[in-house]
DSSP file (Angstrom, degrees, kcal/mol; ACC not computed):
  #  RESIDUE AA STRUCTURE BP1 BP2  ACC     N-H-->O    O-->H-N    N-H-->O    O-->H-N    TCO  KAPPA ALPHA  PHI   PSI    X-CA   Y-CA   Z-CA
    1    1 A M              0   0    0      0, 0.0     2,-0.6     0, 0.0   111,-0.0   0.000 360.0 360.0 360.0  95.1   71.8   -8.9  -35.5
    2    2 A K        +     0   0    0      1,-0.1   109,-0.2   109,-0.1   108,-0.1  -0.861 360.0 151.5-101.5 122.4   69.1   -7.8  -37.9
    3    3 A F        +     0   0    0    107,-0.7     2,-1.0    -2,-0.6   108,-0.2   0.440  32.6 108.2-131.9  -2.9   70.2   -7.1  -41.4
    4    4 A V  B     -a  111   0A   0    106,-2.5   108,-2.7   103,-0.2     2,-0.1  -0.701  53.9-166.0 -83.3 104.9   67.4   -7.7  -43.9
    5    5 A T     >  -     0   0    0     -2,-1.0     4,-2.8   106,-0.2     5,-0.2  -0.326  36.0-102.9 -84.3 169.4   66.4   -4.3  -45.0
    6    6 A K  H  > S+     0   0    0    106,-0.2     4,-2.2     1,-0.2     5,-0.1   0.883 123.8  51.8 -57.5 -39.9   63.2   -3.3  -46.8
    7    7 A R  H  > S+     0   0    0      2,-0.2     4,-1.8     1,-0.2    -1,-0.2   0.929 110.5  45.9 -65.7 -47.0   65.2   -3.1  -50.0
    8    8 A I  H  > S+     0   0    0      1,-0.2     4,-1.5     2,-0.2    -2,-0.2   0.930 112.4  52.0 -61.3 -45.5   66.8   -6.5  -49.6
    9    9 A H  H  X S+     0   0    0     -4,-2.8     4,-1.7     1,-0.2     3,-0.3   0.907 106.6  53.6 -58.6 -43.2   63.4   -8.0  -48.8
   10   10 A A  H  X S+     0   0    0     -4,-2.2     4,-0.8     1,-0.2    -1,-0.2   0.891 107.4  50.8 -60.4 -40.3   61.8   -6.4  -51.9
   11   11 A F  H  < S+     0   0    0     -4,-1.8    -1,-0.2     1,-0.2    -2,-0.2   0.787 110.8  49.8 -69.3 -26.5   64.5   -8.0  -54.1
   12   12 A L  H  X S+     0   0    0     -4,-1.5     4,-2.0    -3,-0.3     5,-0.2   0.805  96.9  71.9 -77.8 -30.2   63.8  -11.4  -52.5
   13   13 A D  H  X S+     0   0    0     -4,-1.7     4,-2.4     1,-0.2     5,-0.2   0.886  94.1  48.2 -59.1 -47.7   60.0  -11.3  -53.0
   14   14 A Y  H  X S+     0   0    0     -4,-0.8     4,-2.2     1,-0.2     5,-0.2   0.944 114.4  43.3 -65.2 -49.5   59.8  -11.7  -56.8
   15   15 A P  H  > S+     0   0    0      0, 0.0     4,-2.5     0, 0.0    -1,-0.2   0.876 114.2  52.5 -64.6 -33.3   62.1  -14.8  -57.1
   16   16 A V  H  X S+     0   0    0     -4,-2.0     4,-2.5     2,-0.2    -2,-0.2   0.931 108.9  49.4 -65.5 -44.0   60.5  -16.4  -54.0
   17   17 A A  H  X S+     0   0    0     -4,-2.4     4,-1.1    -5,-0.2    -1,-0.2   0.927 113.6  46.2 -59.9 -45.2   57.0  -16.0  -55.5
   18   18 A L  H  X S+     0   0    0     -4,-2.2     4,-2.0     1,-0.2     3,-0.3   0.886 111.4  52.2 -66.0 -38.3   58.1  -17.5  -58.8
   19   19 A A  H  X S+     0   0    0     -4,-2.5     4,-2.8     1,-0.2    -2,-0.2   0.897 104.6  55.8 -64.7 -39.8   59.9  -20.3  -57.0
   20   20 A L  H  < S+     0   0    0     -4,-2.5    24,-0.3     1,-0.2    -1,-0.2   0.795 112.4  44.0 -62.9 -26.7   56.7  -21.1  -55.0
   21   21 A M  H  < S+     0   0    0     -4,-1.1     4,-0.3    -3,-0.3    -1,-0.2   0.827 124.0  32.3 -84.2 -34.1   54.9  -21.5  -58.3
   22   22 A A  H >X S+     0   0    0     -4,-2.0     4,-1.7     2,-0.1     3,-1.1   0.870 104.8  65.7 -93.9 -41.3   57.6  -23.6  -60.1
   23   23 A L  H 3X S+     0   0    0     -4,-2.8     4,-3.0     1,-0.3     5,-0.3   0.825  91.7  62.9 -59.3 -36.1   59.3  -25.7  -57.5
   24   24 A P  H 3>>S+     0   0    0      0, 0.0     5,-2.7     0, 0.0     4,-0.6   0.876 108.4  44.0 -57.6 -33.9   56.3  -27.9  -56.6
   25   25 A F  H <45S+     0   0    0     -3,-1.1     3,-0.2    -4,-0.3    -2,-0.2   0.889 114.1  49.2 -75.3 -39.7   56.3  -29.2  -60.2
   26   26 A L  H  <5S+     0   0    0     -4,-1.7    -1,-0.2     1,-0.2    -3,-0.2   0.874 117.2  41.3 -66.2 -36.8   60.1  -29.6  -60.4
   27   27 A F  H  <5S-     0   0    0     -4,-3.0    -1,-0.2    -5,-0.2    -2,-0.2   0.539 109.1-122.2 -88.3  -7.3   60.1  -31.5  -57.1
   28   28 A G  T  <5 -     0   0    0     -4,-0.6     3,-0.5    -5,-0.3    -3,-0.2   0.883  42.8-175.4  69.2  37.9   57.0  -33.5  -57.9
   29   29 A L      < +     0   0    0     -5,-2.7    -1,-0.1    -6,-0.2     8,-0.1  -0.253  53.0  60.2 -64.9 155.8   55.1  -32.3  -54.8
   30   30 A G        +     0   0    0      3,-0.1    -1,-0.2     7,-0.1     5,-0.1   0.453  61.3 118.4 107.6   4.9   51.7  -33.7  -54.0
   31   31 A Q  S    S+     0   0    0     -3,-0.5    -2,-0.1     1,-0.2    60,-0.1   0.875  85.9  35.1 -71.3 -36.4   52.5  -37.4  -53.7
   32   32 A S  S    S-     0   0    0      1,-0.4    -1,-0.2    58,-0.3    59,-0.1   0.750 143.4  -6.6 -87.0 -24.2   51.4  -37.6  -50.0
   33   33 A N    >   -     0   0    0     57,-0.1     3,-2.3     1,-0.0     4,-0.4  -0.826  61.3-131.6-168.5 127.2   48.5  -35.1  -50.6
   34   34 A P  T >> S+     0   0    0      0, 0.0     4,-1.9     0, 0.0     3,-1.1   0.759 102.9  75.0 -56.4 -23.1   47.6  -33.1  -53.6
   35   35 A M  H 3> S+     0   0    0      1,-0.3     4,-2.9     2,-0.2     5,-0.3   0.782  82.2  68.7 -59.9 -26.5   47.3  -30.0  -51.3
   36   36 A A  H <> S+     0   0    0     -3,-2.3     4,-0.8     1,-0.2    -1,-0.3   0.862 106.4  39.2 -61.9 -35.4   51.2  -30.0  -51.1
   37   37 A L  H <> S+     0   0    0     -3,-1.1     4,-2.0    -4,-0.4    -2,-0.2   0.941 118.8  45.5 -75.7 -51.4   51.2  -28.9  -54.8
   38   38 A Y  H  X S+     0   0    0     -4,-1.9     4,-2.6     1,-0.2     5,-0.3   0.863 108.1  56.0 -64.9 -38.9   48.2  -26.5  -54.7
   39   39 A L  H  X S+     0   0    0     -4,-2.9     4,-2.2     1,-0.2    -1,-0.2   0.914 110.8  44.0 -62.5 -43.6   49.2  -24.7  -51.4
   40   40 A S  H  X S+     0   0    0     -4,-0.8     4,-2.6    -5,-0.3    -1,-0.2   0.934 115.3  46.7 -68.6 -45.7   52.6  -23.7  -52.8
   41   41 A V  H  X S+     0   0    0     -4,-2.0     4,-2.2     2,-0.2    -2,-0.2   0.928 114.9  46.9 -63.4 -44.9   51.4  -22.6  -56.2
   42   42 A T  H  X S+     0   0    0     -4,-2.6     4,-2.5     1,-0.2    -1,-0.2   0.909 112.9  49.4 -62.9 -42.4   48.5  -20.6  -54.7
   43   43 A T  H  X S+     0   0    0     -4,-2.2     4,-2.8    -5,-0.3    -1,-0.2   0.885 109.0  53.5 -64.6 -38.0   50.7  -19.0  -52.1
   44   44 A G  H  X S+     0   0    0     -4,-2.6     4,-2.1   -24,-0.3    -2,-0.2   0.911 109.8  46.7 -62.2 -43.3   53.2  -18.1  -54.9
   45   45 A V  H  X S+     0   0    0     -4,-2.2     4,-2.2     2,-0.2    -2,-0.2   0.931 114.5  47.4 -64.0 -45.2   50.5  -16.4  -56.9
   46   46 A A  H  X S+     0   0    0     -4,-2.5     4,-2.8     1,-0.2    -2,-0.2   0.890 110.8  52.4 -63.2 -39.1   49.3  -14.6  -53.8
   47   47 A A  H  X S+     0   0    0     -4,-2.8     4,-2.4     2,-0.2    -1,-0.2   0.878 108.4  50.9 -65.2 -37.9   52.9  -13.6  -52.9
   48   48 A L  H  X S+     0   0    0     -4,-2.1     4,-2.3     2,-0.2    -2,-0.2   0.930 112.6  45.5 -64.6 -45.0   53.4  -12.1  -56.4
   49   49 A V  H  X S+     0   0    0     -4,-2.2     4,-1.6     2,-0.2    -2,-0.2   0.924 112.7  51.5 -63.1 -44.6   50.2  -10.1  -56.1
   50   50 A L  H  X S+     0   0    0     -4,-2.8     4,-0.7     1,-0.2    -2,-0.2   0.915 110.6  48.4 -58.5 -44.1   51.2   -9.0  -52.6
   51   51 A T  H >< S+     0   0    0     -4,-2.4     3,-0.8     1,-0.2    -1,-0.2   0.899 108.9  52.5 -65.3 -41.4   54.6   -7.9  -53.8
   52   52 A L  H 3< S+     0   0    0     -4,-2.3     9,-2.5     1,-0.2     8,-1.7   0.817 115.8  42.1 -61.6 -30.3   53.2   -5.9  -56.7
   53   53 A L  H 3< S+     0   0    0     -4,-1.6    11,-3.1     8,-0.2    10,-1.7   0.464  90.8 109.9 -97.7  -3.1   50.9   -4.1  -54.3
   54   54 A T  B << S-b   64   0B   0     -3,-0.8     2,-1.9    -4,-0.7     8,-0.4  -0.488  75.1-117.8 -81.0 143.9   53.4   -3.5  -51.5
   55   55 A D  S    S+     0   0    0      9,-2.9    11,-0.4    -2,-0.2     2,-0.3  -0.552  75.6 105.1 -81.1  77.3   54.7    0.0  -50.7
   56   56 A H  S >  S-     0   0    0     -2,-1.9     3,-2.2    -5,-0.2     6,-0.1  -0.908  88.9 -86.8-144.2 173.6   58.4   -0.6  -51.4
   57   57 A H  T 3  S+     0   0    0      1,-0.3   -50,-0.1    -2,-0.3    -2,-0.1   0.684 126.9  45.1 -63.2 -19.0   60.6    0.4  -54.2
   58   58 A L  T 3  S+     0   0    0     -7,-0.1    -1,-0.3   -51,-0.0     2,-0.2   0.409  87.1 111.6-101.8   0.8   59.8   -2.6  -56.3
   59   59 A G    <   -     0   0    0     -3,-2.2    -7,-0.2     1,-0.1    -6,-0.2  -0.514  54.4-157.2 -72.0 141.7   56.0   -2.4  -55.7
   60   60 A V  S    S+     0   0    0     -8,-1.7    -7,-0.2    -2,-0.2    -1,-0.1   0.890  89.3  15.9 -87.9 -43.0   54.0   -1.5  -58.8
   61   61 A Y  S    S-     0   0    0     -9,-2.5    -8,-0.2    -7,-0.1    -6,-0.1   0.677  83.6-155.2-107.0 -22.6   50.9    0.0  -57.1
   62   62 A R        +     0   0    0    -10,-0.8    -8,-0.2    -8,-0.4    -7,-0.2   0.859  47.8 129.8  53.4  50.3   52.1    0.5  -53.6
   63   63 A V        +     0   0    0    -10,-1.7    -9,-0.2     1,-0.1    -1,-0.1   0.603  51.7  74.7-105.8 -16.1   48.8    0.3  -51.7
   64   64 A I  B    S-b   54   0B   0    -11,-3.1    -9,-2.9   -14,-0.2     5,-0.1  -0.872  86.7-119.0-101.0 123.2   49.7   -2.2  -49.0
   65   65 A P    >>  -     0   0    0      0, 0.0     4,-1.7     0, 0.0     3,-0.6  -0.282  20.1-123.3 -58.3 143.3   51.9   -0.9  -46.2
   66   66 A Y  H 3> S+     0   0    0    -11,-0.4     4,-2.0     1,-0.2     5,-0.1   0.857 110.4  59.3 -57.6 -37.7   55.2   -2.7  -45.9
   67   67 A Q  H 3> S+     0   0    0      1,-0.2     4,-1.8     2,-0.2    -1,-0.2   0.883 103.8  51.2 -61.5 -38.0   54.5   -3.7  -42.3
   68   68 A W  H <> S+     0   0    0     -3,-0.6     4,-2.4     2,-0.2    -1,-0.2   0.887 105.7  56.3 -64.7 -37.9   51.3   -5.5  -43.4
   69   69 A H  H  X S+     0   0    0     -4,-1.7     4,-2.5     1,-0.2    -2,-0.2   0.916 106.5  49.9 -58.2 -43.6   53.4   -7.3  -45.9
   70   70 A L  H  X S+     0   0    0     -4,-2.0     4,-2.4     2,-0.2    -1,-0.2   0.882 108.3  52.7 -64.1 -38.0   55.7   -8.5  -43.1
   71   71 A Y  H  X S+     0   0    0     -4,-1.8     4,-2.3     2,-0.2    -1,-0.2   0.910 110.3  48.0 -62.7 -42.0   52.6   -9.7  -41.1
   72   72 A V  H  X S+     0   0    0     -4,-2.4     4,-2.6     2,-0.2    -2,-0.2   0.924 110.5  51.4 -64.9 -44.0   51.5  -11.7  -44.1
   73   73 A D  H  X S+     0   0    0     -4,-2.5     4,-2.5     1,-0.2    -2,-0.2   0.919 109.9  49.8 -58.1 -44.2   54.9  -13.2  -44.6
   74   74 A F  H  X S+     0   0    0     -4,-2.4     4,-2.2     1,-0.2    -1,-0.2   0.927 110.8  49.5 -60.4 -45.2   55.0  -14.2  -40.9
   75   75 A A  H  X S+     0   0    0     -4,-2.3     4,-2.6     1,-0.2    -2,-0.2   0.898 110.3  50.7 -62.2 -40.8   51.6  -15.9  -41.2
   76   76 A V  H  X S+     0   0    0     -4,-2.6     4,-2.9     2,-0.2    -1,-0.2   0.917 108.6  52.4 -63.2 -42.9   52.7  -17.8  -44.4
   77   77 A G  H  X S+     0   0    0     -4,-2.5     4,-2.0     2,-0.2    -2,-0.2   0.919 111.3  46.2 -58.3 -44.6   55.8  -19.0  -42.5
   78   78 A V  H  X S+     0   0    0     -4,-2.2     4,-2.1     2,-0.2    -2,-0.2   0.926 113.0  49.3 -64.7 -45.4   53.7  -20.3  -39.7
   79   79 A V  H  X S+     0   0    0     -4,-2.6     4,-2.3     1,-0.2    -2,-0.2   0.911 110.5  51.1 -61.1 -42.4   51.2  -22.0  -42.0
   80   80 A F  H  < S+     0   0    0     -4,-2.9    -1,-0.2     1,-0.2    -2,-0.2   0.893 110.1  48.6 -64.3 -39.0   54.0  -23.6  -44.0
   81   81 A V  H  < S+     0   0    0     -4,-2.0     4,-0.3    -5,-0.2    -1,-0.2   0.880 119.2  39.6 -66.8 -36.4   55.6  -25.0  -40.8
   82   82 A L  H >X S+     0   0    0     -4,-2.1     4,-2.3     1,-0.2     3,-1.1   0.721  94.1  85.2 -84.7 -22.5   52.2  -26.4  -39.7
   83   83 A A  H 3X S+     0   0    0     -4,-2.3     4,-3.1     1,-0.3     6,-0.4   0.846  83.9  56.3 -53.0 -43.1   50.9  -27.6  -43.1
   84   84 A P  H 34>S+     0   0    0      0, 0.0     5,-1.0     0, 0.0     4,-0.5   0.858 113.2  42.6 -60.5 -31.7   52.7  -31.0  -42.9
   85   85 A F  H <45S+     0   0    0     -3,-1.1    -2,-0.2    -4,-0.3     3,-0.2   0.902 117.2  45.7 -77.0 -42.2   50.9  -31.7  -39.7
   86   86 A I  H  <5S+     0   0    0     -4,-2.3    -3,-0.2     1,-0.2    -1,-0.1   0.904 125.7  29.9 -67.4 -43.2   47.5  -30.3  -40.7
   87   87 A F  T  <5S-     0   0    0     -4,-3.1    -1,-0.2    -5,-0.2    -2,-0.2   0.313 105.9-117.8-103.9   7.1   47.5  -32.0  -44.2
   88   88 A S  T   5 +     0   0    0     -4,-0.5    -3,-0.2    -5,-0.2     2,-0.1   0.886  45.7 179.9  58.3  42.3   49.5  -35.1  -43.3
   89   89 A F      < -     0   0    0     -5,-1.0     2,-0.3    -6,-0.4    -1,-0.2  -0.482   3.7-170.8 -70.0 145.2   52.3  -34.3  -45.8
   90   90 A E    >   -     0   0    0     -2,-0.1     3,-1.3   -57,-0.0     4,-0.5  -0.906  42.3  -8.0-132.7 162.8   55.1  -36.9  -45.8
   91   91 A G  T 3> S-     0   0    0     -2,-0.3     4,-2.4     1,-0.3     3,-0.4  -0.198 129.6  -0.5  57.3-135.7   58.6  -37.1  -47.4
   92   92 A I  H 3> S+     0   0    0      1,-0.2     4,-2.5     2,-0.2    -1,-0.3   0.829 131.9  60.3 -58.7 -34.2   59.5  -34.3  -49.8
   93   93 A D  H <> S+     0   0    0     -3,-1.3     4,-1.4     2,-0.2    -1,-0.2   0.941 110.3  40.3 -58.6 -47.7   56.1  -32.7  -49.4
   94   94 A A  H  > S+     0   0    0     -4,-0.5     4,-2.6    -3,-0.4     5,-0.2   0.932 115.4  50.0 -68.4 -46.2   56.7  -32.2  -45.6
   95   95 A Y  H  X S+     0   0    0     -4,-2.4     4,-2.8     1,-0.2     5,-0.3   0.891 106.5  56.5 -61.9 -39.6   60.4  -31.2  -46.0
   96   96 A Y  H  X S+     0   0    0     -4,-2.5     4,-2.3    -5,-0.2    -1,-0.2   0.925 112.2  41.7 -56.4 -47.0   59.6  -28.6  -48.6
   97   97 A Y  H  X S+     0   0    0     -4,-1.4     4,-2.8    -5,-0.2     5,-0.3   0.890 114.3  50.1 -72.6 -39.4   57.1  -26.9  -46.3
   98   98 A W  H  X S+     0   0    0     -4,-2.6     4,-2.3     2,-0.2    -2,-0.2   0.928 114.4  45.1 -64.4 -43.0   59.3  -27.1  -43.2
   99   99 A I  H  X S+     0   0    0     -4,-2.8     4,-2.2    -5,-0.2    -2,-0.2   0.941 117.3  43.5 -66.4 -47.2   62.3  -25.7  -45.1
  100  100 A N  H  X S+     0   0    0     -4,-2.3     4,-2.6    -5,-0.3     5,-0.2   0.915 114.5  50.0 -65.5 -42.7   60.3  -22.9  -46.8
  101  101 A G  H  X S+     0   0    0     -4,-2.8     4,-2.4     1,-0.2     5,-0.2   0.923 112.2  47.9 -61.3 -43.9   58.4  -22.0  -43.6
  102  102 A G  H  X S+     0   0    0     -4,-2.3     4,-2.0    -5,-0.3    -1,-0.2   0.886 111.4  50.8 -63.1 -39.4   61.7  -21.9  -41.6
  103  103 A A  H  X S+     0   0    0     -4,-2.2     4,-2.4     2,-0.2    -2,-0.2   0.917 111.1  47.8 -64.9 -43.8   63.3  -19.7  -44.3
  104  104 A V  H  X S+     0   0    0     -4,-2.6     4,-2.5     1,-0.2     5,-0.2   0.931 112.8  47.9 -63.7 -45.5   60.4  -17.2  -44.3
  105  105 A L  H  X S+     0   0    0     -4,-2.4     4,-2.3     1,-0.2    -1,-0.2   0.861 111.2  52.1 -64.7 -34.7   60.3  -17.0  -40.5
  106  106 A T  H  X S+     0   0    0     -4,-2.0     4,-1.6     2,-0.2    -2,-0.2   0.939 110.1  47.2 -65.7 -47.2   64.1  -16.4  -40.5
  107  107 A V  H  < S+     0   0    0     -4,-2.4     3,-0.2     1,-0.2    -2,-0.2   0.924 114.1  47.5 -60.9 -44.7   63.9  -13.6  -43.0
  108  108 A V  H >< S+     0   0    0     -4,-2.5     3,-1.3     1,-0.2    -1,-0.2   0.904 111.5  50.5 -64.3 -40.2   61.1  -11.9  -41.1
  109  109 A S  H 3< S+     0   0    0     -4,-2.3    -1,-0.2     1,-0.3    -2,-0.2   0.762 109.6  51.4 -70.5 -23.0   62.9  -12.3  -37.8
  110  110 A L  T 3< S+     0   0    0     -4,-1.6  -106,-2.5    -3,-0.2  -107,-0.7   0.301  81.3 130.5 -94.2   9.0   66.0  -10.8  -39.3
  111  111 A H  B <   -a    4   0A   0     -3,-1.3     2,-0.6  -108,-0.2  -106,-0.2  -0.437  54.6-138.2 -67.7 131.7   64.2   -7.7  -40.6
  112  112 A K        -     0   0    0   -108,-2.7  -106,-0.2    -2,-0.2    -1,-0.1  -0.813  23.6-125.0 -90.7 121.1   65.8   -4.4  -39.7
  113  113 A S     >  -     0   0    0     -2,-0.6     4,-1.0     1,-0.1     3,-0.3  -0.230  16.0-116.9 -65.9 155.9   63.1   -1.9  -38.7
  114  114 A E  H  > S+     0   0    0      1,-0.2     4,-1.5     2,-0.2     3,-0.4   0.849 115.1  57.9 -60.7 -35.4   62.9    1.4  -40.5
  115  115 A E  H  4 S+     0   0    0      1,-0.2    -1,-0.2     2,-0.2    -3,-0.0   0.876 104.2  51.8 -64.2 -36.3   63.7    3.2  -37.2
  116  116 A A  H  4 S+     0   0    0     -3,-0.3    -1,-0.2     1,-0.2    -2,-0.2   0.743 107.0  54.5 -72.0 -22.3   67.0    1.3  -36.9
  117  117 A I  H  <        0   0    0     -4,-1.0    -1,-0.2    -3,-0.4    -2,-0.2   0.858 360.0 360.0 -78.7 -36.1   68.0    2.3  -40.5
  118  118 A A     <        0   0    0     -4,-1.5    -1,-0.2    -3,-0.0    -2,-0.1   0.485 360.0 360.0 -67.3 360.0   67.6    6.1  -40.0
């Protein structure tokens, strides 16, 4: 049952990018490793740029194909799930990445293809 359309995904992108930049400070990430703070903030900035450049109705410049955007999202989800193991994150640092990585992978896996919409 795939129900996340290109339009829904576009509306999720901006708040998610902003949350990736703000939540690490609100949650006090970086206690087990400073990389827990930097990785999320950097990913949030990159996600904002990616969204601005993606070819969907909320993209500003629309130079990146939407399918590439989905590939990047999938890669980010995988990196977030693996980051606690790679960087030895513990506690809130690890849970933050596992939850966000799982959420990203879930959204990507529930994406409804353009062919299915037509």
